[in-house]
Kinemage of the C-alpha trace (Angstrom):
@kinemage 1
@onewidth
@group {chain A} dominant
@subgroup {mainchain}
@vectorlist {calphas} color= white
{ca unk a 1} P 3.355 19.254 -4.147
{ca unk a 2} L 2.398 15.461 -4.225
{ca unk a 3} L -1.580 14.259 -4.421
{ca unk a 4} L -1.187 12.699 -1.261
{ca unk a 5} L -1.014 15.221 0.943
{ca unk a 6} L -4.725 16.530 0.245
{ca unk a 7} L -6.154 12.641 0.396
{ca unk a 8} L -8.725 12.227 3.288
{ca unk a 9} L -6.814 9.345 4.701
{ca unk a 10} L -3.800 11.629 5.573
{ca unk a 11} L -3.398 10.729 9.061
{ca unk a 12} L -5.446 7.771 9.558
{ca unk a 13} L -3.679 4.679 10.578
{ca unk a 14} L -2.624 2.301 7.423
{ca unk a 15} L -3.952 -0.455 8.994
{ca unk a 16} L -7.170 1.143 8.326
{ca unk a 17} L -6.223 0.289 4.721
{ca unk a 18} L -4.824 -3.162 5.210
{ca unk a 19} L -7.196 -4.670 7.438
{ca unk a 20} L -6.875 -8.926 8.163
{ca unk a 21} L -7.509 -11.023 5.806
{ca unk a 22} L -11.187 -11.302 5.765
{ca unk a 23} L -11.885 -8.091 7.899
{ca unk a 24} L -14.279 -5.641 6.120
{ca unk a 25} L -12.811 -2.736 3.686
{ca unk a 26} L -15.829 -0.424 4.617
{ca unk a 27} L -13.981 1.826 7.403
{ca unk a 28} L -11.705 2.571 4.374
{ca unk a 29} L -13.830 2.509 1.532
{ca unk a 30} L -15.790 5.745 3.591
{ca unk a 31} L -12.211 7.938 3.679
{ca unk a 32} L -12.350 7.039 -0.030
{ca unk a 33} L -15.578 8.004 -0.701
{ca unk a 34} L -15.246 11.822 0.207
{ca unk a 35} L -11.551 11.954 -0.828
{ca unk a 36} L -10.620 14.817 -3.306
{ca unk a 37} L -7.940 12.463 -5.060
{ca unk a 38} L -9.323 9.126 -4.631
{ca unk a 39} L -9.206 9.087 -8.633
{ca unk a 40} L -5.324 9.858 -8.713
{ca unk a 41} L -5.087 7.317 -5.908
{ca unk a 42} L -6.705 4.675 -8.159
{ca unk a 43} L -4.526 5.072 -11.506
{ca unk a 44} L -1.714 5.273 -9.468
{ca unk a 45} L -2.582 1.854 -7.886
{ca unk a 46} L -4.030 0.760 -11.397
{ca unk a 47} L -0.338 1.423 -12.740
{ca unk a 48} L 1.714 -0.664 -10.236
{ca unk a 49} L 3.681 -3.046 -12.443
{ca unk a 50} L 2.444 -5.957 -9.895
{ca unk a 51} L -1.282 -5.722 -8.938
{ca unk a 52} L -0.814 -5.344 -5.007
{ca unk a 53} L -3.161 -8.467 -3.545
{ca unk a 54} L -4.387 -6.592 -0.272
{ca unk a 55} L -5.190 -3.295 1.169
{ca unk a 56} L -7.615 -0.458 -0.241
{ca unk a 57} L -6.847 2.053 -3.041
{ca unk a 58} L -8.726 4.675 -4.397
{ca unk a 59} L -12.226 3.107 -2.668
{ca unk a 60} L -11.296 -0.210 -4.347
{ca unk a 61} L -9.808 -3.559 -2.762
{ca unk a 62} L -7.180 -5.475 -4.381
{ca unk a 63} L -10.013 -7.796 -5.672
{ca unk a 64} L -12.106 -5.480 -7.167
{ca unk a 65} L -8.937 -3.567 -8.561
{ca unk a 66} L -7.806 -7.335 -10.161
{ca unk a 67} L -11.434 -7.677 -11.600
{ca unk a 68} L -10.941 -4.265 -13.137
{ca unk a 69} L -7.217 -5.075 -14.451
{ca unk a 70} L -9.148 -7.893 -16.045
{ca unk a 71} L -11.864 -6.234 -17.735
{ca unk a 72} L -9.316 -3.642 -19.227
{ca unk a 73} L -7.288 -6.723 -20.726
{ca unk a 74} L -10.727 -8.196 -21.709
{ca unk a 75} L -11.500 -4.203 -23.580
{ca unk a 76} L -7.848 -3.434 -25.335
{ca unk a 77} L -7.950 -7.214 -26.691
{ca unk a 78} L -11.305 -6.831 -28.424
């Protein structure tokens, strides 16, 4: 069974996690805050070959995931 079946967001409208540009990501992050598979979701998003430039995954916005990728790259380069 896939981890997605345990996600707190299962059955929630996808538009909640991909809000219009400039709209708040807080409603989506509320689901993520209590999700038992949040870390797996984030790990999956971070493993994608190209960073999605929109949407909330694993409790992080696309911007936060970009910043995390950059910090990880700096750590690896050091």
